[in-house]
C-alpha positions in Angstrom: 15.0 0.8 -27.6 12.5 1.8 -25.2 9.7 2.4 -27.6 8.1 0.0 -30.1 7.5 3.3 -32.1 11.0 3.7 -33.9 10.4 7.5 -34.2 10.3 7.9 -30.3 13.8 6.5 -29.9 17.0 8.0 -29.9 15.7 11.7 -30.4 18.0 13.3 -28.0 14.7 15.5 -26.6 11.5 15.1 -24.8 8.9 12.5 -26.3 5.7 14.3 -25.5 2.4 12.2 -25.8 -0.3 15.4 -26.3 -0.6 19.1 -25.4 -1.4 20.0 -21.8 -3.7 23.2 -21.8 -3.3 24.6 -18.0 -6.9 24.7 -16.1 -6.0 28.8 -15.4 -5.0 31.5 -17.6 -4.4 33.8 -14.4 -4.8 31.7 -11.2 -5.0 34.9 -9.1 -7.8 36.1 -11.1 -9.4 32.9 -11.4 -9.7 33.3 -15.2 -10.2 29.6 -16.8 -8.3 28.6 -20.0 -10.9 28.0 -22.7 -8.5 25.8 -24.8 -8.7 23.3 -21.2 -9.6 20.1 -22.8 -10.6 16.5 -21.6 -6.5 15.2 -22.4 -5.6 18.2 -20.0 -8.4 17.2 -17.7 -6.9 13.5 -17.9 -3.6 14.7 -16.7 -4.5 16.5 -13.8 -6.7 13.5 -12.6 -3.3 11.9 -12.6 -1.6 14.4 -10.9 -4.2 14.0 -8.3 -3.9 10.1 -8.0 -7.3 9.3 -9.5 -7.3 5.6 -10.3 -9.1 6.0 -13.3 -6.6 8.4 -14.8 -3.8 6.1 -13.9 -5.8 3.4 -15.8 -6.5 5.4 -18.7 -2.8 6.3 -19.4 -1.5 2.7 -18.6 -3.7 1.4 -21.1 -2.3 3.8 -23.8 1.4 3.4 -22.8 1.7 -0.1 -22.0 1.6 -1.3 -25.6 4.1 1.7 -26.4 7.0 0.4 -23.9 9.0 -2.5 -24.9 9.8 -5.3 -22.2 13.0 -5.1 -20.1 12.8 -1.3 -19.9 13.9 0.3 -16.7 11.0 2.8 -15.6 11.8 5.7 -13.5 10.3 8.8 -12.9 11.0 12.4 -11.8 10.1 13.0 -8.5 7.3 15.1 -7.0 8.3 18.7 -5.9 7.6 17.8 -2.4 9.6 15.0 -1.0 6.7 13.6 1.0 4.4 13.0 -1.9 6.1 9.6 -2.9 3.2 7.8 -4.6 2.6 10.5 -7.0 0.0 9.9 -9.9 3.0 9.4 -12.4 4.8 7.2 -9.7 1.8 4.8 -9.5 1.6 4.8 -13.5 5.3 4.1 -13.7 5.0 1.0 -11.2 2.2 -0.3 -13.0 3.8 0.0 -16.2 7.3 -1.6 -14.5 4.9 -4.6 -13.4 4.4 -5.1 -17.2 7.9 -7.6 -17.6 10.0 -4.1 -17.0 12.4 -3.1 -14.1 11.0 -1.0 -11.2 13.4 1.8 -10.7 10.3 4.3 -10.3 11.6 5.5 -7.2 15.1 5.8 -7.9 15.3 9.3 -8.0 14.0 10.9 -4.8 13.7 14.6 -3.8 15.5 15.6 -0.7 14.1 18.7 -0.1 11.1 20.4 -1.0 11.1 22.9 -3.9 8.1 25.6 -4.9 5.8 23.6 -7.1 6.5 24.7 -10.7 3.0 25.3 -11.8 2.8 27.8 -9.0 5.9 29.9 -10.0 8.8 27.8 -8.7 12.3 28.5 -10.3 12.6 26.4 -13.0 16.5 26.1 -13.6 18.0 22.9 -13.6 20.2 23.8 -10.6 17.6 23.6 -8.4 17.0 20.3 -9.4 20.6 19.1 -9.3 20.6 20.3 -5.4 17.2 18.7 -4.5 17.1 15.6 -6.1 19.1 12.4 -5.1 19.3 8.4 -5.8 18.9 5.6 -4.0 22.5 4.5 -3.5 21.9 0.9 -3.0 20.3 0.5 -6.3 22.8 0.1 -9.4 21.3 1.1 -12.7 24.8 0.6 -14.5 23.9 -0.3 -18.4 20.3 -0.3 -18.1 17.6 1.4 -20.6 15.7 3.9 -18.8 12.4 5.5 -19.7 12.1 8.5 -17.5 8.8 9.8 -17.2 6.8 12.8 -16.2 3.5 14.1 -16.2 3.8 17.6 -17.5 6.9 19.4 -19.1 7.0 22.9 -19.6 10.6 24.0 -20.1 12.1 20.4 -19.8 14.4 21.1 -17.3 13.4 18.4 -14.6 13.7 16.1 -17.1 16.9 17.2 -18.4 18.3 17.4 -14.9 17.1 13.9 -14.0 18.5 12.4 -17.3 22.0 13.7 -16.3 21.8 12.5 -12.9 20.9 8.8 -14.2 23.5 9.0 -17.0 26.2 10.1 -14.3 25.0 7.1 -12.0 25.8 4.9 -14.9 22.5 4.4 -17.1 23.1 2.8 -20.4 20.5 5.0 -22.3 18.0 7.4 -20.8 14.7 8.0 -23.2 12.8 11.2 -21.6 8.8 11.1 -22.0 5.9 13.2 -20.8 2.5 12.9 -21.1 1.8 16.4 -21.8 3.7 19.4 -23.0 2.5 23.0 -21.6 1.2 24.9 -24.7 -0.1 28.4 -24.2 -2.3 29.6 -26.6 
């Protein structure tokens, strides 16, 4: 089991910690979202790699994840952004008696940022994400993490890639699910 909270295990779906309310209602019109809250701000701080946000989410999640679990993250849309906030959080969580496969999934070519209107289809991820071939994940119990999920396609694509490479179990987790009220 990945999570200590048994209700989060084996759902077959993405476990989401909270709601993410985007900062902009309309980026072009510079219209702010009145529902944007502190939690959503913490996620944006994490995306910017702020240490305080990484620590905030580490303190929440460390007690929720069992020892021995393999930690893996959805790679950034930019292959040069290897040490994204979610990757740094994953590395911290892996340091607590878990397997570090944070960088196992690697973006081979840049894609347009999904939050800026990029193509959200799973095919985009299958074409642009590869793995570290020298690392064997056969039979491992994997926690696949992302910061924000909207359609879930990046998580579902990465889960399929991990399963195709032999992972025993893959549980998907996102800090926030985009909500448009």
